[in-house]
C-alpha positions, 0 to 999 in steps of 0.5 A: 298120664298122671290123671290116669294113674290117679283114677287107677288108684281111685278105682283100686280103692273103690274095689277094696272098700266095695268088696269089704262092704259086700263081705260084711253084708253078705257074711251077715246075711249068711250068718242069719241062716246059720252057715258055718264060718268055713262055708261062709269063707269058701262061698260068700266071702270068697265071692265077695273078695272075688267081685273085683276080679269078676267085674274087672274081667267081665267088663274087660271082655265086653270091651274086647280087652281079653288080655286084661281079663285073662291076665287078671284072673291068672295073676290074681290066682298066683297072687292069692297063693304065692303072696296072700296065702304065703304071707298069712302062713308065714305070720300064723303058720298054725293056720295051715301046718300040722296036717291036711285040715283043708284037704277038701278045699285044696282038692277042689281047688286043684280040680278046678285048676285042672279043668281050667287048664284042660279048657285052655289047652284048646287055645281059646276059652269059648262057649263050650269051654265056658259051659264046662267051667260053669258046670264044674263050678256048680258041682264044686259049689254043691259039694262045699255047701253040703258041709253045713254046720252051725255058725260059731257064736260071735264069729260073724254077726248080722247087721240086720236090715243094713246087710242088704244096704251093705251088699248093694252099696259094696257091689256098686262101688266095685262096679264103678271101681272096676271101670276106673281100673280097666281104663287106667290099666289100658292107659298105663299099658299104652304109655309104657308100651307093655302088653295089656296081658302083662298089666293084667297079670301084675298090676291089675291082678295085685290090685284086685287081690287086695280084698283077699289080702285084707280079709284074710289078714283080718281073719287071722288077727281075729282067730277065724282061720277057717274064713282065711284059708277058705276065702283064698282057696274059694276065691281061686275057684271062683276066678278060674271057673265062674269068672272066666266061665262067664267071660267065655260065654260073652266073648271067646277069650284067646289063650295065646300062651299056655306058660302062665296057665301052667304056672298057675297050675304049678303054684296051685300044687305048691300049696300042698306042702304048706299043710304037711310040715311043722310051723318052721317048715311052713314058714320056710315054704311060705318064704319060698313061695313069696320069693318065687312070686318075686321071680315070676313078676321080674320074669314077665316084665323081662327083668330076668 
């Protein structure tokens, strides 16, 4: 069991480092084409930081561990909002407070969540649901990339030819790390007799959300607010529509219990008040979100 835990932690480390390399390379490539920071955050960086969720969930579906796949996506989206975004808003409330500066991104995330919930109501994410989710994802991506705009000088820099190496190397690290995470998660779940879905919702979800946390905190410290918020909202869209859409094409993913799907929807809607008040209100709401997340984790583990 000790070896499995060590391999699981090693897999998490590879996921984080691999996503970081991918973000650096992908962001550099996008910068060479004059893409704005917000658009990079919502597309390239969001996809890069969602790579752990993508590879872990797809590999889990292929291995018929659909509980880990679905739990990972739902848990990651909850963690992105109630843990990562809430923490960022608490540290730097100006990131989100004082108006709906991120109205379009928030609306698109809510639309993606709504489409996913409608598909999940059928009790299974299968081929038709996968096609609907991927089509919706394509529409949302088209809407976002129409924004355009020149990138602010010095915000994200190209590394020249190294961008391709960083991107490929980061992807390789994520793929290897994801397999270690899946194997470790299954072993941990078996040892403690915990359903793999719960492990996916909690341990695996938080682990695969660490790239979003690291990327957003670094963006805040650098004053790149557009990247931070866009990264988180975009990542949630990628997780629900692209990751689970691809997974549904590979193998039907049963949705045995809609409770967690509805909880994802509730946390998604709970993003809105973060944008509507003063700095003090934003901090209070952020604390409330983090507290709600703690209660949720206690609930799924049967502590309350």
